[in-house]
Biotite code that builds the C-alpha atoms (Angstrom):
import biotite.structure as struc

atoms = struc.array([
    struc.Atom([0.007, -0.003, -0.003], chain_id="A", res_id=1, res_name="UNK", atom_name="CA", element="C"),
    struc.Atom([2.796, 2.522, 0.792], chain_id="A", res_id=2, res_name="UNK", atom_name="CA", element="C"),
    struc.Atom([4.253, 1.935, -2.745], chain_id="A", res_id=3, res_name="UNK", atom_name="CA", element="C"),
    struc.Atom([0.910, 2.864, -4.355], chain_id="A", res_id=4, res_name="UNK", atom_name="CA", element="C"),
    struc.Atom([0.617, 5.975, -2.196], chain_id="A", res_id=5, res_name="UNK", atom_name="CA", element="C"),
    struc.Atom([4.130, 7.100, -3.097], chain_id="A", res_id=6, res_name="UNK", atom_name="CA", element="C"),
    struc.Atom([3.421, 6.440, -6.824], chain_id="A", res_id=7, res_name="UNK", atom_name="CA", element="C"),
    struc.Atom([0.257, 8.537, -6.601], chain_id="A", res_id=8, res_name="UNK", atom_name="CA", element="C"),
    struc.Atom([2.198, 11.408, -5.040], chain_id="A", res_id=9, res_name="UNK", atom_name="CA", element="C"),
    struc.Atom([4.898, 11.125, -7.715], chain_id="A", res_id=10, res_name="UNK", atom_name="CA", element="C"),
    struc.Atom([2.261, 11.246, -10.488], chain_id="A", res_id=11, res_name="UNK", atom_name="CA", element="C"),
    struc.Atom([0.547, 14.269, -8.876], chain_id="A", res_id=12, res_name="UNK", atom_name="CA", element="C"),
    struc.Atom([3.874, 16.182, -8.524], chain_id="A", res_id=13, res_name="UNK", atom_name="CA", element="C"),
    struc.Atom([4.867, 15.405, -12.143], chain_id="A", res_id=14, res_name="UNK", atom_name="CA", element="C"),
    struc.Atom([1.375, 16.490, -13.334], chain_id="A", res_id=15, res_name="UNK", atom_name="CA", element="C"),
    struc.Atom([1.666, 19.764, -11.444], chain_id="A", res_id=16, res_name="UNK", atom_name="CA", element="C"),
    struc.Atom([5.150, 20.389, -12.765], chain_id="A", res_id=17, res_name="UNK", atom_name="CA", element="C"),
    struc.Atom([4.134, 19.807, -16.373], chain_id="A", res_id=18, res_name="UNK", atom_name="CA", element="C"),
    struc.Atom([0.847, 21.740, -16.255], chain_id="A", res_id=19, res_name="UNK", atom_name="CA", element="C"),
    struc.Atom([1.812, 24.348, -13.619], chain_id="A", res_id=20, res_name="UNK", atom_name="CA", element="C"),
    struc.Atom([1.320, 27.364, -15.859], chain_id="A", res_id=21, res_name="UNK", atom_name="CA", element="C"),
    struc.Atom([-2.285, 26.263, -16.507], chain_id="A", res_id=22, res_name="UNK", atom_name="CA", element="C"),
    struc.Atom([-3.121, 25.152, -12.968], chain_id="A", res_id=23, res_name="UNK", atom_name="CA", element="C"),
    struc.Atom([-1.347, 28.046, -11.173], chain_id="A", res_id=24, res_name="UNK", atom_name="CA", element="C"),
    struc.Atom([-3.897, 30.660, -12.293], chain_id="A", res_id=25, res_name="UNK", atom_name="CA", element="C"),
    struc.Atom([-2.297, 31.532, -15.639], chain_id="A", res_id=26, res_name="UNK", atom_name="CA", element="C"),
    struc.Atom([0.940, 33.379, -14.735], chain_id="A", res_id=27, res_name="UNK", atom_name="CA", element="C"),
    struc.Atom([1.154, 34.372, -18.404], chain_id="A", res_id=28, res_name="UNK", atom_name="CA", element="C"),
    struc.Atom([-1.853, 36.659, -17.884], chain_id="A", res_id=29, res_name="UNK", atom_name="CA", element="C"),
    struc.Atom([0.351, 38.993, -15.778], chain_id="A", res_id=30, res_name="UNK", atom_name="CA", element="C"),
    struc.Atom([1.936, 40.380, -18.930], chain_id="A", res_id=31, res_name="UNK", atom_name="CA", element="C"),
    struc.Atom([0.985, 43.873, -20.183], chain_id="A", res_id=32, res_name="UNK", atom_name="CA", element="C"),
    struc.Atom([2.641, 43.484, -23.635], chain_id="A", res_id=33, res_name="UNK", atom_name="CA", element="C"),
    struc.Atom([3.972, 40.911, -26.051], chain_id="A", res_id=34, res_name="UNK", atom_name="CA", element="C"),
    struc.Atom([7.612, 41.283, -24.927], chain_id="A", res_id=35, res_name="UNK", atom_name="CA", element="C"),
    struc.Atom([6.691, 40.717, -21.256], chain_id="A", res_id=36, res_name="UNK", atom_name="CA", element="C"),
    struc.Atom([4.515, 37.748, -22.201], chain_id="A", res_id=37, res_name="UNK", atom_name="CA", element="C"),
    struc.Atom([7.183, 35.931, -24.147], chain_id="A", res_id=38, res_name="UNK", atom_name="CA", element="C"),
    struc.Atom([9.709, 36.415, -21.352], chain_id="A", res_id=39, res_name="UNK", atom_name="CA", element="C"),
    struc.Atom([7.577, 34.997, -18.565], chain_id="A", res_id=40, res_name="UNK", atom_name="CA", element="C"),
    struc.Atom([7.815, 31.399, -19.746], chain_id="A", res_id=41, res_name="UNK", atom_name="CA", element="C"),
    struc.Atom([8.526, 29.370, -22.920], chain_id="A", res_id=42, res_name="UNK", atom_name="CA", element="C"),
    struc.Atom([4.877, 28.217, -22.858], chain_id="A", res_id=43, res_name="UNK", atom_name="CA", element="C"),
    struc.Atom([3.331, 31.699, -22.883], chain_id="A", res_id=44, res_name="UNK", atom_name="CA", element="C"),
    struc.Atom([1.871, 33.030, -26.176], chain_id="A", res_id=45, res_name="UNK", atom_name="CA", element="C"),
    struc.Atom([0.603, 36.453, -27.147], chain_id="A", res_id=46, res_name="UNK", atom_name="CA", element="C"),
    struc.Atom([-2.499, 37.272, -29.214], chain_id="A", res_id=47, res_name="UNK", atom_name="CA", element="C"),
    struc.Atom([-1.879, 40.393, -31.283], chain_id="A", res_id=48, res_name="UNK", atom_name="CA", element="C"),
    struc.Atom([-5.542, 40.514, -32.238], chain_id="A", res_id=49, res_name="UNK", atom_name="CA", element="C"),
    struc.Atom([-7.245, 43.690, -30.985], chain_id="A", res_id=50, res_name="UNK", atom_name="CA", element="C"),
    struc.Atom([-10.810, 42.935, -30.015], chain_id="A", res_id=51, res_name="UNK", atom_name="CA", element="C"),
    struc.Atom([-12.993, 43.280, -26.861], chain_id="A", res_id=52, res_name="UNK", atom_name="CA", element="C"),
    struc.Atom([-12.222, 39.644, -25.988], chain_id="A", res_id=53, res_name="UNK", atom_name="CA", element="C"),
    struc.Atom([-8.496, 40.221, -26.176], chain_id="A", res_id=54, res_name="UNK", atom_name="CA", element="C"),
    struc.Atom([-8.261, 43.558, -24.348], chain_id="A", res_id=55, res_name="UNK", atom_name="CA", element="C"),
    struc.Atom([-7.519, 42.185, -20.883], chain_id="A", res_id=56, res_name="UNK", atom_name="CA", element="C"),
    struc.Atom([-5.977, 38.725, -21.421], chain_id="A", res_id=57, res_name="UNK", atom_name="CA", element="C"),
    struc.Atom([-3.854, 38.721, -24.500], chain_id="A", res_id=58, res_name="UNK", atom_name="CA", element="C"),
    struc.Atom([-1.132, 36.512, -22.999], chain_id="A", res_id=59, res_name="UNK", atom_name="CA", element="C"),
    struc.Atom([-1.723, 32.879, -22.097], chain_id="A", res_id=60, res_name="UNK", atom_name="CA", element="C"),
    struc.Atom([-0.883, 29.232, -22.434], chain_id="A", res_id=61, res_name="UNK", atom_name="CA", element="C"),
    struc.Atom([-3.902, 28.127, -24.447], chain_id="A", res_id=62, res_name="UNK", atom_name="CA", element="C"),
    struc.Atom([-5.241, 30.827, -26.763], chain_id="A", res_id=63, res_name="UNK", atom_name="CA", element="C"),
    struc.Atom([-7.610, 28.693, -28.905], chain_id="A", res_id=64, res_name="UNK", atom_name="CA", element="C"),
    struc.Atom([-9.906, 31.595, -29.808], chain_id="A", res_id=65, res_name="UNK", atom_name="CA", element="C"),
    struc.Atom([-7.160, 33.819, -31.163], chain_id="A", res_id=66, res_name="UNK", atom_name="CA", element="C"),
    struc.Atom([-6.907, 33.919, -34.933], chain_id="A", res_id=67, res_name="UNK", atom_name="CA", element="C"),
    struc.Atom([-3.908, 31.681, -36.042], chain_id="A", res_id=68, res_name="UNK", atom_name="CA", element="C"),
    struc.Atom([-2.358, 34.634, -37.946], chain_id="A", res_id=69, res_name="UNK", atom_name="CA", element="C"),
    struc.Atom([-2.506, 36.781, -34.804], chain_id="A", res_id=70, res_name="UNK", atom_name="CA", element="C"),
    struc.Atom([-0.801, 34.295, -32.478], chain_id="A", res_id=71, res_name="UNK", atom_name="CA", element="C"),
    struc.Atom([2.773, 35.211, -31.527], chain_id="A", res_id=72, res_name="UNK", atom_name="CA", element="C"),
    struc.Atom([4.632, 32.134, -30.339], chain_id="A", res_id=73, res_name="UNK", atom_name="CA", element="C"),
    struc.Atom([8.231, 32.205, -31.667], chain_id="A", res_id=74, res_name="UNK", atom_name="CA", element="C"),
    struc.Atom([10.177, 28.971, -31.625], chain_id="A", res_id=75, res_name="UNK", atom_name="CA", element="C"),
    struc.Atom([13.914, 28.552, -31.235], chain_id="A", res_id=76, res_name="UNK", atom_name="CA", element="C"),
    struc.Atom([15.788, 27.610, -34.427], chain_id="A", res_id=77, res_name="UNK", atom_name="CA", element="C"),
    struc.Atom([19.148, 26.029, -35.265], chain_id="A", res_id=78, res_name="UNK", atom_name="CA", element="C"),
    struc.Atom([20.591, 26.228, -38.777], chain_id="A", res_id=79, res_name="UNK", atom_name="CA", element="C"),
    struc.Atom([23.948, 24.820, -39.742], chain_id="A", res_id=80, res_name="UNK", atom_name="CA", element="C"),
    struc.Atom([25.432, 27.415, -42.178], chain_id="A", res_id=81, res_name="UNK", atom_name="CA", element="C"),
    struc.Atom([28.910, 25.742, -42.840], chain_id="A", res_id=82, res_name="UNK", atom_name="CA", element="C"),
    struc.Atom([29.576, 22.020, -42.443], chain_id="A", res_id=83, res_name="UNK", atom_name="CA", element="C"),
    struc.Atom([32.671, 20.933, -44.344], chain_id="A", res_id=84, res_name="UNK", atom_name="CA", element="C"),
    struc.Atom([33.808, 17.345, -43.797], chain_id="A", res_id=85, res_name="UNK", atom_name="CA", element="C"),
    struc.Atom([36.663, 16.518, -41.403], chain_id="A", res_id=86, res_name="UNK", atom_name="CA", element="C"),
    struc.Atom([40.152, 16.789, -42.903], chain_id="A", res_id=87, res_name="UNK", atom_name="CA", element="C"),
    struc.Atom([43.662, 17.419, -41.720], chain_id="A", res_id=88, res_name="UNK", atom_name="CA", element="C"),
    struc.Atom([42.847, 21.117, -41.455], chain_id="A", res_id=89, res_name="UNK", atom_name="CA", element="C"),
    struc.Atom([39.169, 20.866, -40.477], chain_id="A", res_id=90, res_name="UNK", atom_name="CA", element="C"),
    struc.Atom([38.836, 19.185, -37.096], chain_id="A", res_id=91, res_name="UNK", atom_name="CA", element="C"),
    struc.Atom([35.438, 20.434, -35.903], chain_id="A", res_id=92, res_name="UNK", atom_name="CA", element="C"),
    struc.Atom([32.048, 20.072, -37.545], chain_id="A", res_id=93, res_name="UNK", atom_name="CA", element="C"),
    struc.Atom([29.937, 22.077, -38.047], chain_id="A", res_id=94, res_name="UNK", atom_name="CA", element="C"),
    struc.Atom([32.206, 25.143, -38.504], chain_id="A", res_id=95, res_name="UNK", atom_name="CA", element="C"),
    struc.Atom([29.321, 27.714, -38.424], chain_id="A", res_id=96, res_name="UNK", atom_name="CA", element="C"),
    struc.Atom([25.836, 27.724, -37.051], chain_id="A", res_id=97, res_name="UNK", atom_name="CA", element="C"),
    struc.Atom([22.931, 30.205, -36.746], chain_id="A", res_id=98, res_name="UNK", atom_name="CA", element="C"),
    struc.Atom([20.906, 30.021, -33.522], chain_id="A", res_id=99, res_name="UNK", atom_name="CA", element="C"),
    struc.Atom([17.753, 31.978, -32.872], chain_id="A", res_id=100, res_name="UNK", atom_name="CA", element="C"),
    struc.Atom([16.432, 31.583, -29.359], chain_id="A", res_id=101, res_name="UNK", atom_name="CA", element="C"),
    struc.Atom([13.109, 32.562, -27.849], chain_id="A", res_id=102, res_name="UNK", atom_name="CA", element="C"),
    struc.Atom([13.506, 34.174, -24.419], chain_id="A", res_id=103, res_name="UNK", atom_name="CA", element="C"),
    struc.Atom([14.354, 31.370, -21.936], chain_id="A", res_id=104, res_name="UNK", atom_name="CA", element="C"),
    struc.Atom([14.570, 28.949, -24.894], chain_id="A", res_id=105, res_name="UNK", atom_name="CA", element="C"),
    struc.Atom([17.109, 26.197, -25.203], chain_id="A", res_id=106, res_name="UNK", atom_name="CA", element="C"),
    struc.Atom([18.745, 24.676, -28.231], chain_id="A", res_id=107, res_name="UNK", atom_name="CA", element="C"),
    struc.Atom([21.045, 21.672, -28.308], chain_id="A", res_id=108, res_name="UNK", atom_name="CA", element="C"),
    struc.Atom([24.041, 21.864, -30.643], chain_id="A", res_id=109, res_name="UNK", atom_name="CA", element="C"),
    struc.Atom([25.853, 18.676, -31.658], chain_id="A", res_id=110, res_name="UNK", atom_name="CA", element="C"),
    struc.Atom([29.495, 19.293, -32.393], chain_id="A", res_id=111, res_name="UNK", atom_name="CA", element="C"),
    struc.Atom([31.941, 16.587, -33.492], chain_id="A", res_id=112, res_name="UNK", atom_name="CA", element="C"),
    struc.Atom([35.671, 16.834, -32.972], chain_id="A", res_id=113, res_name="UNK", atom_name="CA", element="C"),
    struc.Atom([38.103, 14.674, -34.873], chain_id="A", res_id=114, res_name="UNK", atom_name="CA", element="C"),
    struc.Atom([41.661, 15.758, -34.054], chain_id="A", res_id=115, res_name="UNK", atom_name="CA", element="C"),
    struc.Atom([44.172, 15.367, -36.872], chain_id="A", res_id=116, res_name="UNK", atom_name="CA", element="C"),
    struc.Atom([47.055, 13.021, -35.968], chain_id="A", res_id=117, res_name="UNK", atom_name="CA", element="C"),
    struc.Atom([50.166, 14.867, -34.814], chain_id="A", res_id=118, res_name="UNK", atom_name="CA", element="C"),
    struc.Atom([48.612, 18.232, -35.306], chain_id="A", res_id=119, res_name="UNK", atom_name="CA", element="C"),
    struc.Atom([51.083, 20.924, -34.066], chain_id="A", res_id=120, res_name="UNK", atom_name="CA", element="C"),
    struc.Atom([50.360, 21.877, -30.512], chain_id="A", res_id=121, res_name="UNK", atom_name="CA", element="C"),
    struc.Atom([51.878, 24.798, -28.592], chain_id="A", res_id=122, res_name="UNK", atom_name="CA", element="C"),
    struc.Atom([51.283, 24.980, -24.874], chain_id="A", res_id=123, res_name="UNK", atom_name="CA", element="C"),
    struc.Atom([51.961, 28.213, -22.978], chain_id="A", res_id=124, res_name="UNK", atom_name="CA", element="C"),
    struc.Atom([51.893, 28.916, -19.253], chain_id="A", res_id=125, res_name="UNK", atom_name="CA", element="C"),
    struc.Atom([51.392, 32.415, -18.086], chain_id="A", res_id=126, res_name="UNK", atom_name="CA", element="C"),
    struc.Atom([51.861, 32.754, -14.342], chain_id="A", res_id=127, res_name="UNK", atom_name="CA", element="C"),
    struc.Atom([52.218, 35.463, -11.810], chain_id="A", res_id=128, res_name="UNK", atom_name="CA", element="C"),
    struc.Atom([55.508, 34.797, -9.949], chain_id="A", res_id=129, res_name="UNK", atom_name="CA", element="C"),
    struc.Atom([54.405, 36.617, -6.869], chain_id="A", res_id=130, res_name="UNK", atom_name="CA", element="C"),
    struc.Atom([54.401, 34.839, -3.534], chain_id="A", res_id=131, res_name="UNK", atom_name="CA", element="C"),
    struc.Atom([50.664, 34.191, -3.714], chain_id="A", res_id=132, res_name="UNK", atom_name="CA", element="C"),
    struc.Atom([51.248, 31.832, -6.706], chain_id="A", res_id=133, res_name="UNK", atom_name="CA", element="C"),
    struc.Atom([54.119, 29.937, -5.066], chain_id="A", res_id=134, res_name="UNK", atom_name="CA", element="C"),
    struc.Atom([52.045, 26.790, -4.428], chain_id="A", res_id=135, res_name="UNK", atom_name="CA", element="C"),
    struc.Atom([50.611, 26.805, -7.974], chain_id="A", res_id=136, res_name="UNK", atom_name="CA", element="C"),
    struc.Atom([54.094, 27.221, -9.491], chain_id="A", res_id=137, res_name="UNK", atom_name="CA", element="C"),
    struc.Atom([55.382, 24.221, -7.514], chain_id="A", res_id=138, res_name="UNK", atom_name="CA", element="C"),
    struc.Atom([52.335, 22.143, -8.545], chain_id="A", res_id=139, res_name="UNK", atom_name="CA", element="C"),
    struc.Atom([53.037, 22.973, -12.163], chain_id="A", res_id=140, res_name="UNK", atom_name="CA", element="C"),
    struc.Atom([56.747, 22.011, -11.809], chain_id="A", res_id=141, res_name="UNK", atom_name="CA", element="C"),
    struc.Atom([55.811, 18.745, -10.065], chain_id="A", res_id=142, res_name="UNK", atom_name="CA", element="C"),
    struc.Atom([53.297, 17.745, -12.724], chain_id="A", res_id=143, res_name="UNK", atom_name="CA", element="C"),
    struc.Atom([55.201, 18.877, -15.815], chain_id="A", res_id=144, res_name="UNK", atom_name="CA", element="C"),
    struc.Atom([56.442, 15.367, -16.745], chain_id="A", res_id=145, res_name="UNK", atom_name="CA", element="C"),
    struc.Atom([53.011, 13.796, -16.473], chain_id="A", res_id=146, res_name="UNK", atom_name="CA", element="C"),
    struc.Atom([51.519, 16.751, -18.357], chain_id="A", res_id=147, res_name="UNK", atom_name="CA", element="C"),
    struc.Atom([54.019, 16.213, -21.218], chain_id="A", res_id=148, res_name="UNK", atom_name="CA", element="C"),
    struc.Atom([53.122, 12.477, -21.265], chain_id="A", res_id=149, res_name="UNK", atom_name="CA", element="C"),
    struc.Atom([49.395, 13.390, -21.491], chain_id="A", res_id=150, res_name="UNK", atom_name="CA", element="C"),
    struc.Atom([50.052, 15.804, -24.363], chain_id="A", res_id=151, res_name="UNK", atom_name="CA", element="C"),
    struc.Atom([51.877, 13.046, -26.247], chain_id="A", res_id=152, res_name="UNK", atom_name="CA", element="C"),
    struc.Atom([48.602, 11.129, -26.350], chain_id="A", res_id=153, res_name="UNK", atom_name="CA", element="C"),
    struc.Atom([47.182, 14.034, -28.383], chain_id="A", res_id=154, res_name="UNK", atom_name="CA", element="C"),
    struc.Atom([50.188, 14.881, -30.604], chain_id="A", res_id=155, res_name="UNK", atom_name="CA", element="C"),
    struc.Atom([53.886, 14.136, -30.808], chain_id="A", res_id=156, res_name="UNK", atom_name="CA", element="C"),
    struc.Atom([54.338, 17.459, -32.500], chain_id="A", res_id=157, res_name="UNK", atom_name="CA", element="C"),
    struc.Atom([54.186, 19.739, -29.470], chain_id="A", res_id=158, res_name="UNK", atom_name="CA", element="C"),
    struc.Atom([56.180, 22.476, -27.691], chain_id="A", res_id=159, res_name="UNK", atom_name="CA", element="C"),
    struc.Atom([55.944, 23.580, -24.107], chain_id="A", res_id=160, res_name="UNK", atom_name="CA", element="C"),
])
């Protein structure tokens, strides 16, 4: 019986989380203009239609009665603009992307890295030699051999 009770609570919590903007009293309705509306939440939409019905509540989650051409609900976009294949000189794909995000929107970008064998690698250390960096300088000196060995796994063509 306790398992069933816990399952019921879990389902209720998940349901409230998913439908919170609708259940909570429409937080989208707090917006006075389109910009405010779209920034409240990714689920909020704006009706640009000017009628008596849409004078007070033009921002919401479910605006079924708004004319489709009047509904402002921008979506995030991702467009790959340059995607040359991997080669000795091109190690990352895509090389260029265009991302358009709605306020609070998210977009996942898949990037592939294929390092060229023995690609030249220069490693530089820039350190402050003041007394406050004394411990860090010693740590760098102590780990320099293991660092060089780790770099050899990436390229034999390196300088430190």
